[in-house]
Wavefront OBJ file of the C-alpha trace (Angstrom):
o trace
v 102.261 -32.364 237.167
v 104.833 -30.941 234.752
v 102.345 -28.316 233.574
v 101.786 -27.193 237.154
v 105.541 -27.153 237.792
v 106.127 -24.956 234.734
v 103.342 -22.605 235.765
v 104.725 -22.247 239.302
v 108.350 -21.820 238.190
v 108.060 -20.076 234.826
v 109.179 -16.652 236.041
v 112.353 -18.152 237.528
v 112.944 -20.302 234.477
v 112.681 -17.350 232.094
v 115.079 -15.333 234.245
v 117.578 -18.190 233.943
v 117.114 -18.503 230.196
v 117.468 -14.752 229.761
v 120.722 -14.803 231.744
v 122.106 -17.135 229.058
v 120.704 -15.175 226.143
v 122.216 -11.913 227.415
v 125.701 -13.370 226.939
v 126.646 -12.747 223.263
v 128.378 -16.094 222.773
v 129.188 -15.604 219.089
v 131.765 -18.229 218.131
v 132.410 -16.715 214.693
v 133.798 -13.462 216.139
v 137.100 -13.666 218.098
v 136.267 -10.566 220.133
v 133.622 -12.661 221.945
v 136.136 -15.114 223.409
v 135.414 -13.999 226.976
v 131.680 -14.291 226.330
v 132.178 -17.920 225.305
v 133.863 -18.630 228.629
v 131.154 -16.764 230.532
v 128.355 -18.670 228.796
v 130.008 -22.028 229.461
v 130.362 -21.137 233.139
v 126.746 -19.967 233.337
v 125.585 -23.286 231.894
v 127.732 -25.124 234.468
v 125.979 -23.233 237.269
v 122.506 -23.864 235.860
v 123.154 -27.582 235.397
v 124.261 -27.874 239.020
v 121.139 -26.035 240.142
v 119.024 -28.355 237.990
v 120.298 -31.383 239.909
v 123.364 -32.926 238.249
v 125.902 -34.589 240.540
v 128.828 -32.772 238.926
v 129.436 -30.238 236.170
v 132.659 -29.015 234.598
v 133.886 -26.528 232.037
v 136.464 -28.570 230.117
v 139.119 -27.372 227.664
v 139.096 -28.353 224.002
v 141.157 -27.297 220.994
v 138.797 -24.317 220.702
v 136.012 -23.026 222.926
v 135.410 -24.990 226.138
v 132.983 -27.863 226.524
v 130.479 -28.117 229.351
v 130.104 -31.622 230.753
v 127.723 -32.715 233.510
v 126.184 -35.942 234.711
v 123.605 -37.445 237.041
v 124.158 -41.048 238.113
v 120.979 -42.806 239.227
v 121.825 -46.475 238.825
v 125.014 -48.000 237.365
v 122.908 -50.808 235.875
v 120.481 -48.441 234.148
v 120.751 -46.972 230.669
v 122.416 -43.619 230.046
v 121.097 -40.739 227.938
v 123.673 -38.243 226.636
v 122.132 -34.850 225.890
v 124.004 -32.724 223.354
v 123.495 -29.012 222.713
v 125.506 -25.937 221.766
v 125.791 -22.629 223.562
v 127.251 -20.556 220.730
v 125.004 -18.435 218.526
v 125.131 -16.823 215.105
v 126.148 -13.151 214.718
v 123.155 -10.826 215.063
v 123.861 -8.574 212.066
v 122.199 -6.782 210.351
v 121.259 -5.096 213.620
v 118.986 -2.509 212.009
v 116.490 -5.244 211.080
v 115.855 -6.265 214.691
v 112.744 -4.901 216.364
v 114.468 -5.179 219.754
v 118.065 -5.603 220.913
v 119.182 -9.141 219.944
v 120.876 -9.860 223.280
v 118.254 -8.214 225.476
v 115.367 -10.727 225.372
v 111.828 -9.437 225.236
v 108.470 -11.180 225.475
v 105.988 -9.942 222.874
v 102.965 -11.719 221.464
v 103.656 -14.718 223.711
v 107.088 -15.194 222.144
v 110.641 -14.693 223.371
v 112.522 -12.454 220.919
v 116.326 -12.670 221.007
v 119.332 -14.272 219.358
v 119.499 -17.818 220.723
v 115.848 -17.888 221.792
v 115.532 -21.040 219.686
v 118.978 -21.952 218.329
v 120.090 -23.385 220.606
v 119.759 -21.799 224.029
v 115.973 -22.060 224.058
v 115.921 -25.661 222.856
v 118.729 -26.810 225.165
v 116.961 -25.054 228.054
v 113.934 -27.279 227.357
v 116.124 -30.319 227.966
v 117.640 -28.985 231.197
v 114.335 -27.892 232.745
v 112.691 -31.224 231.926
v 115.634 -32.916 233.640
v 115.247 -30.566 236.621
v 111.588 -31.541 237.028
v 112.389 -35.265 236.925
v 115.158 -34.965 239.501
v 113.116 -32.838 241.916
v 110.227 -35.272 241.771
v 112.430 -38.384 241.987
v 111.155 -39.650 238.642
v 114.465 -40.223 236.853
v 115.174 -43.947 236.417
v 118.229 -43.784 234.154
v 121.513 -41.883 234.102
v 121.846 -38.596 232.234
v 124.926 -36.864 230.855
v 125.202 -33.458 229.191
v 127.763 -32.243 226.664
v 127.366 -28.638 225.503
v 129.821 -27.231 222.957
v 130.625 -23.683 221.859
v 131.502 -24.125 218.173
v 128.500 -25.657 216.414
v 127.810 -22.503 214.414
v 131.336 -22.635 212.942
v 131.289 -26.333 212.100
v 132.266 -27.934 215.435
v 136.000 -28.089 214.591
v 137.015 -29.226 218.089
v 134.238 -31.697 218.871
v 135.556 -34.829 217.140
v 138.949 -34.625 218.858
v 137.207 -34.047 222.203
v 135.019 -37.112 221.653
v 138.050 -39.196 220.682
v 139.861 -38.123 223.852
v 136.895 -38.657 226.183
v 135.121 -41.766 224.876
v 134.697 -43.262 228.336
v 133.358 -40.027 229.796
v 130.767 -39.751 227.007
v 129.752 -43.401 227.030
v 125.964 -43.723 226.736
v 123.159 -45.770 225.201
v 121.538 -42.967 223.193
v 122.151 -39.306 222.379
v 119.261 -36.851 222.593
v 119.451 -33.575 220.651
v 117.057 -30.634 220.519
v 118.452 -28.539 217.672
v 116.115 -29.315 214.788
v 112.638 -28.218 213.754
v 109.078 -29.482 213.406
v 106.829 -29.207 210.383
v 104.583 -26.850 212.353
v 103.220 -25.962 215.778
v 100.145 -28.069 215.031
v 102.114 -30.645 213.051
v 104.770 -32.169 215.336
v 107.504 -34.198 213.694
v 110.709 -36.033 214.474
v 113.723 -35.795 212.191
v 114.821 -39.302 211.244
v 117.435 -38.568 208.599
v 119.962 -35.979 207.496
v 121.867 -35.806 204.254
v 125.639 -35.776 204.105
v 127.748 -33.403 202.038
v 130.703 -33.410 199.666
v 132.049 -30.104 198.320
v 134.722 -29.320 195.725
v 136.326 -26.501 193.783
v 137.020 -27.175 190.102
v 139.779 -25.216 188.344
v 140.100 -25.419 184.555
v 143.237 -23.965 182.938
v 143.683 -23.375 179.232
v 146.203 -20.942 177.722
v 148.956 -19.447 179.883
v 147.291 -16.024 179.808
v 144.008 -14.356 178.825
v 143.810 -14.166 175.036
v 142.121 -11.904 172.485
v 138.954 -13.774 171.543
v 139.133 -12.483 167.976
v 142.670 -13.668 167.405
v 142.325 -16.998 169.184
v 138.593 -17.778 169.358
v 137.799 -21.001 167.493
v 141.414 -22.186 167.644
v 141.936 -22.505 171.420
v 139.638 -24.211 173.932
v 137.874 -21.719 176.191
v 138.157 -22.894 179.849
v 134.714 -21.504 180.703
v 133.127 -23.362 177.806
v 134.903 -26.557 178.848
v 133.885 -26.116 182.499
v 130.244 -25.651 181.542
v 130.391 -28.763 179.379
v 131.929 -30.806 182.204
v 129.283 -29.682 184.667
v 126.480 -30.408 182.200
v 127.559 -34.052 182.067
v 127.214 -34.656 185.829
v 123.398 -34.929 185.840
v 121.397 -36.654 183.091
v 117.954 -35.817 181.700
v 116.282 -37.969 184.387
v 117.984 -36.054 187.196
v 120.400 -38.874 188.053
v 124.065 -38.224 188.814
v 126.274 -39.884 186.207
v 129.435 -40.424 188.279
v 130.276 -44.159 188.060
v 129.757 -45.885 191.415
v 127.879 -42.918 192.886
v 124.739 -44.918 193.731
v 126.497 -48.086 194.951
v 125.679 -47.384 198.625
v 122.438 -45.476 198.107
v 119.762 -47.336 200.024
v 116.193 -47.220 198.768
v 113.849 -45.575 201.222
v 111.595 -48.255 202.742
v 108.082 -48.232 201.349
v 106.604 -47.630 204.808
v 108.685 -44.473 205.132
v 107.768 -43.327 201.614
v 104.122 -43.665 202.620
v 104.754 -41.517 205.705
v 106.430 -38.887 203.518
v 103.416 -38.972 201.205
v 101.180 -38.072 204.152
v 103.124 -34.909 204.975
v 100.930 -31.925 204.011
v 102.595 -30.345 200.988
v 101.223 -27.871 198.459
v 103.462 -28.021 195.399
v 101.903 -24.963 193.763
v 102.431 -22.898 196.919
v 106.005 -24.221 197.101
v 106.714 -23.040 193.535
v 105.133 -19.641 194.139
v 107.144 -19.128 197.318
v 110.457 -19.513 195.462
v 109.330 -17.948 192.203
v 109.693 -20.867 189.773
v 107.260 -22.165 187.162
v 108.309 -25.813 187.308
v 110.318 -28.181 189.498
v 113.072 -30.589 188.499
v 114.589 -33.620 190.168
v 115.300 -37.306 189.989
v 112.676 -39.201 188.013
v 110.426 -41.486 190.042
v 110.498 -39.522 193.302
v 108.309 -36.840 194.844
v 109.583 -33.370 195.661
v 109.753 -34.152 199.399
v 111.722 -37.320 198.679
v 114.105 -35.541 196.314
v 115.029 -32.819 198.789
v 115.436 -35.063 201.822
v 116.287 -38.702 201.146
v 117.799 -38.743 197.653
v 121.238 -37.399 196.675
v 121.652 -34.237 194.615
v 124.279 -32.208 192.738
v 124.476 -28.427 192.607
v 126.759 -25.722 191.261
v 127.204 -23.291 194.153
v 129.271 -20.740 192.262
v 130.986 -20.308 188.886
v 133.338 -17.614 187.592
v 136.098 -16.721 185.154
v 137.012 -14.220 182.459
v 135.666 -10.691 182.405
v 132.591 -9.905 184.517
v 132.912 -6.138 184.867
v 130.836 -3.390 183.296
v 130.657 -3.223 179.525
v 132.360 -5.639 177.118
v 135.834 -7.103 176.909
v 136.577 -9.613 174.175
v 138.664 -12.044 176.138
v 139.279 -15.775 176.009
v 140.137 -16.469 179.666
v 143.082 -18.481 180.901
v 141.121 -20.002 183.787
v 137.618 -20.874 184.926
v 136.384 -21.968 188.348
v 133.341 -23.529 189.953
v 132.371 -24.554 193.449
v 130.093 -27.588 193.393
v 128.513 -29.856 195.965
v 126.602 -33.081 196.398
v 124.110 -33.749 199.148
v 124.555 -37.388 200.101
v 122.272 -39.892 201.780
v 123.051 -42.230 204.680
v 125.593 -44.982 203.853
v 127.278 -42.849 201.172
v 130.796 -42.163 202.439
v 131.769 -38.591 201.616
v 135.467 -39.525 201.287
v 134.660 -42.180 198.674
v 132.248 -39.927 196.796
v 134.797 -37.105 196.810
v 137.362 -39.289 195.048
v 134.833 -40.768 192.610
v 133.716 -37.303 191.567
v 137.251 -35.932 191.139
v 138.294 -38.968 189.105
v 135.207 -38.673 186.890
v 135.681 -34.984 186.121
v 139.339 -35.512 185.276
v 138.429 -38.539 183.136
v 135.862 -36.712 180.991
v 137.998 -33.566 180.651
v 139.378 -33.012 177.126
v 143.137 -32.849 176.498
v 142.814 -29.190 175.481
v 142.795 -28.035 179.129
v 144.149 -28.972 182.546
v 141.615 -29.730 185.265
v 142.170 -29.681 189.013
v 139.479 -30.813 191.481
v 140.071 -29.839 195.123
v 137.883 -31.286 197.921
v 136.892 -28.510 200.340
v 134.484 -30.030 202.844
v 132.524 -33.161 203.646
v 130.265 -34.833 206.154
v 128.391 -38.081 206.531
v 124.629 -38.498 206.389
v 122.606 -39.996 209.211
v 119.475 -42.065 209.654
v 117.655 -42.928 212.889
v 115.631 -46.164 212.721
v 112.071 -45.563 213.862
v 112.223 -48.943 215.643
v 114.731 -47.642 218.216
v 113.264 -47.690 221.751
v 114.562 -44.134 222.267
v 112.829 -42.956 219.084
v 109.586 -44.543 220.220
v 109.959 -42.859 223.618
v 110.376 -39.514 221.858
v 107.309 -40.302 219.759
v 105.291 -40.833 222.934
v 106.654 -37.594 224.334
v 105.415 -35.585 221.360
v 102.060 -37.349 221.398
v 101.580 -36.519 225.074
v 102.553 -32.856 224.736
v 101.069 -32.011 221.328
v 98.083 -34.347 221.297
v 99.038 -36.190 218.128
v 101.618 -38.689 216.949
v 104.580 -36.938 215.277
v 105.404 -37.544 211.648
v 108.778 -39.074 210.831
v 110.594 -36.812 208.380
v 114.012 -36.700 206.775
v 115.706 -33.359 206.296
v 117.719 -32.267 203.289
v 120.359 -30.409 205.259
v 123.445 -31.723 207.003
v 124.526 -31.814 210.660
v 127.943 -33.531 210.425
v 128.354 -33.795 214.202
v 125.507 -36.324 214.383
v 127.400 -38.688 212.082
v 130.569 -37.959 214.079
v 128.863 -39.168 217.255
v 127.945 -42.437 215.554
v 131.402 -42.935 214.043
v 133.455 -42.004 217.116
v 131.215 -42.951 220.032
v 129.168 -45.681 218.342
v 125.910 -44.162 219.588
v 122.693 -43.414 217.706
v 121.039 -40.002 218.072
v 117.382 -39.095 218.417
v 116.686 -35.627 216.995
v 113.930 -34.283 219.227
v 113.758 -30.688 218.029
v 111.045 -28.099 218.661
v 111.957 -25.296 216.248
v 109.531 -23.679 213.823
v 110.226 -21.995 210.499
v 108.678 -18.829 211.934
v 111.322 -18.802 214.694
v 113.745 -17.216 212.203
v 116.922 -18.867 213.436
v 120.131 -17.294 212.044
v 118.047 -14.281 211.007
v 117.028 -10.979 212.612
v 114.136 -11.297 215.078
v 114.806 -14.878 216.110
v 112.114 -16.015 218.512
v 110.540 -18.904 220.396
v 106.840 -19.228 221.297
v 106.339 -19.659 225.032
v 103.807 -22.395 224.348
v 106.397 -24.414 222.393
v 108.851 -23.971 225.269
v 106.242 -25.386 227.665
v 105.166 -28.245 225.410
v 108.801 -29.067 224.702
v 109.485 -29.558 228.408
v 106.443 -31.780 228.732
v 107.520 -33.859 225.716
v 111.064 -34.362 227.055
v 109.753 -35.342 230.491
v 107.571 -37.951 228.814
v 110.556 -39.183 226.769
v 112.499 -39.920 229.960
v 109.512 -41.594 231.618
v 109.107 -43.909 228.630
v 112.771 -44.656 227.911
v 113.704 -47.754 229.921
l 1 2 3 4 5 6 7 8 9 10 11 12 13 14 15 16 17 18 19 20 21 22 23 24 25 26 27 28 29 30 31 32 33 34 35 36 37 38 39 40 41 42 43 44 45 46 47 48 49 50 51 52 53 54 55 56 57 58 59 60 61 62 63 64 65 66 67 68 69 70 71 72 73 74 75 76 77 78 79 80 81 82 83 84 85 86 87 88 89 90 91 92 93 94 95 96 97 98 99 100 101 102 103 104 105 106 107 108 109 110 111 112 113 114 115 116 117 118 119 120 121 122 123 124 125 126 127 128 129 130 131 132 133 134 135 136 137 138 139 140 141 142 143 144 145 146 147 148 149 150 151 152 153 154 155 156 157 158 159 160 161 162 163 164 165 166 167 168 169 170 171 172 173 174 175 176 177 178 179 180 181 182 183 184 185 186 187 188 189 190 191 192 193 194 195 196 197 198 199 200 201 202 203 204 205 206 207 208 209 210 211 212 213 214 215 216 217 218 219 220 221 222 223 224 225 226 227 228 229 230 231 232 233 234 235 236 237 238 239 240 241 242 243 244 245 246 247 248 249 250 251 252 253 254 255 256 257 258 259 260 261 262 263 264 265 266 267 268 269 270 271 272 273 274 275 276 277 278 279 280 281 282 283 284 285 286 287 288 289 290 291 292 293 294 295 296 297 298 299 300 301 302 303 304 305 306 307 308 309 310 311 312 313 314 315 316 317 318 319 320 321 322 323 324 325 326 327 328 329 330 331 332 333 334 335 336 337 338 339 340 341 342 343 344 345 346 347 348 349 350 351 352 353 354 355 356 357 358 359 360 361 362 363 364 365 366 367 368 369 370 371 372 373 374 375 376 377 378 379 380 381 382 383 384 385 386 387 388 389 390 391 392 393 394 395 396 397 398 399 400 401 402 403 404 405 406 407 408 409 410 411 412 413 414 415 416 417 418 419 420 421 422 423 424 425 426 427 428 429 430 431 432 433 434 435 436 437 438 439 440 441 442 443 444 445 446 447 448 449 450
């Protein structure tokens, strides 16, 4: 029936989606403040039309939140659906084949900023809900919380959750803001890595020195910094910080076997990024290393003279920005202190070292035994004709861990994005067929979640 409903209502649905996309709700640019308000209000209207009992645009420390709910039975479970209505800036505009905020349908795809991330994906959730309400098929309560700051790190969301715990009380959170392995290879994201990020400052002499007069007699801060960094990872790809692996949980063998079944061409992978060989922690596959094992990377390094030509200088200072991707159960606050203490401990007395934490976020894992996960699994199987693979992702979505920490609720990441959808890039798009199958999958999730 859902397929027939989509077919009969698709023109209206696309008009509604396009009305959202046309609002340039770019949270990173202050000049779009009024657009943020307009988009929140438009979502409030659409949620009411979809069948919620009540919907509000609520203030936060930043852009407003949209909250709505449908109460079916006070004894039934409650699903909280999270999404975001802000989008990335569209620049560079000259690379778009059509205006980013004037959606077009070409080649059976919607082309526009927000077509996938996250207006298209959140629209899937709302239209599936609409179908269930109109056909009296909803057996549990549903709440919606849509924010307008995800693309700038959700700075206001945690405080909002703290202040409205009772309002947001639920049994499970459902999110469509992730991707699948492919249109013919559905998958559910079961894990996300956390993050810890620092800036290291190494200070030597009180000014830049002549390298001829002082070289060999005074420690060079850049040399020292490079030596410090080289000690963080050993020859087997393991991070040497004492206590770093204390909370690292081994991936269950059953999950490692699932990862091993993910289609992956290592030679194609190397060619795509232009490297001759790969490197990572000994004893793990590439897909395990970049998703469910921790890592350390230098994100930037500078100091001394970097201009044109030569300047024989022994610099006073050297800097690096470094980060660790963390796995679930590793606390980013603890890791941040362990790393800073380690760097300061191994630093020689010839320089002063300062380590400043800049950013952090917790990892997340969704047990595949959760009833809500299994309902999502059935949803994908119904819509796509095959059971989805369970995959962990190497990136971080700190808000998911925030939900668990503040609200005490697990999240199921039921995303429908594709790599070819080009989120955050020019020519972002969403295949119409994925939009349709996504609605069918979410309908099936609700029918199976009891």
